[in-house]
N, C-alpha and C positions, 0 to 999 in steps of 0.2 A: 182882933175879930173873935167874938165869941159865938160858936156854932153849937147848937144842940144836936144830940144824936138824931132826933126826929128830923131836923132840917137837913142833916147830912144825908140820911137815908132818902129823903125826898129828892135831894140833888142827885143821888145815885140812880134812883129810879128814872128820873128825867133824863140823865146822861145815857142810860141804857136805851131809852126810847129814841133819843136823838141819834144814837149810834146806829140803831136799827133803821131809822130813817135815812141816814146817810148811806148805808149799804144799799138800801132799795132805790135811792134816787138815780143810780146809774141805770136801772132797769125801767124806771119811769121815763127817763130821758130817751132811752132806746124805744120804748113803746110809742112815745110821742113822735119820734123821728120816723118810725115805721107807718104812722098814720098819714104822713105827708110825703114820704120819699119812697120811690119805687126802687127797691133793692134787688128785685128779681133778675134784673139785667145788669147787675154790677153797680147799681146806684147811679146810672146815668140818666140824663134827661134834664128838664128845666129845674126840678127840685131834687138835686142829688144829695146823697149822704154827706159828701164832701162840702157842698154849699151850706147845708144845714149846720154841720159842725162849725164851719167858719162863722155863720151868722149867729150861732149860740154862743160861740167863744170856747169851744172845747177842741181838744185834739182829735183830728179825723180818725187816726188809727185806734184811739181809745174808744170812740164812739162805735166804730166798726166792731170792735171786740164786744162791747156791751150789746149791740144789736144781735150779733151772732149767738151770744150767751142767752139773750132774751128769746129769740126766735126758736133755738133749738133745744132749750132746756126749761127756763123760767116759765115761758108761756104754757108749757105742758104740765106744770105743777098745779096743785090745788091752791085755793086762796089761803088756807091755813098754812101750807107749806111755804108760801111766799112771804108770810108775815115775819118770819125770822130766817131769812135766807143766809146760808153759809156760802160765800163767794168762792171759797176754795173748793167746796163740794161741787158747786156748779161748774167750775173749770174742769174738775176731774171728770164729771159726767160728760162734758163737752168733748173731752179727749177720748172718751171710751164710746162715743156714739156718733151718729151722723144725722143729717136732716130727716132721714126716713125712719129713725128709730121710733117705735111706738110710744104713746103717752104712758102706757102701762110700764114699759121697760125703762123709760126715763125716770118715772117715780121710783121704781125699784133701785136703779143705779144711784139716784140721789140719796135715797134712804140709807143705802149701804155706805156710800161715801161720807155721809154726815155722821153715821154711826162709828165709822172707823176713826173719825176726828175727835170723837167724844171720849178721850181717855181720862180716866180718874187722875186727880191731881198727883197722887203719889207715883203712879206709873209714868206720868209726864216727867216728873222729877228724875226718876231713874233713867229715862230715855235721854234727858238733858245731860245727866252725869256720864252716861255711856259716850255721848258725843264729845264731852269734855276729855274723857280718858283717851278717845281716839286722837283728839287734837294734841294732847300732851305727848302720846306715844309718837306722833309724827314730828313733833317739835323737838323732843328730847334728843333724838338721833339725827337731827337735821341741822343744816346750816342756818336755819331761820333764827335760832336763838343768838347765833353770832352777829347776825345782821340787825338785831333789834337794839335800839338805843337804851341806855340805862333807865330812862324815864318809863319806857314801855315795859321793860323787865320788872321794874318795881311795881308797876300797876298790875301786871300779871301775877306777881307773887302775892300781892295784897288781896286780890280777888280769891286766889287759891286758898289763902290762909283763912279768909272769912268763911269760905265754904267748909273747909276742914273743921274749924272750931264749931260751927253750927251742927255738923253732923255728930261730932264727938259729944256735944252737949245733949243732943237728943238720944244718943245711945247710952247715956248714963242712967 
């Protein structure tokens, strides 16, 4: 298969669009559920959230989560903010707020949570290496190494070697 750079870039752009759509689909489903289900009294009644989830074919607790995130956070954000939603930031805002938190406060919390997640690539790499160091520290003096089979030890050694070689090559 021969693919040009232009074709590849077009596919990447389409993939980014689709990934964004996939993230937003949860909240579109929640919005649709809220349009027909009365969740103010625990989702009981003729058209409950549970019935809707069953009829649509999604997990009830997942739909409940999406509805809660949508009602308490997403619906309070601007159209522009919801175009590229960061679900992790939405969850963080949900944990730091309640149903009575104002739109303004939700927007501020979301902006702050999203900004905290936007770490430059080099800083992210450093953070990943710190986590690796912590893992190695705990494993080195632990019985965990003794319990690992030889195949897993070789795999761990191979990954460590690749990382060390890459860092040394960049340092020269």
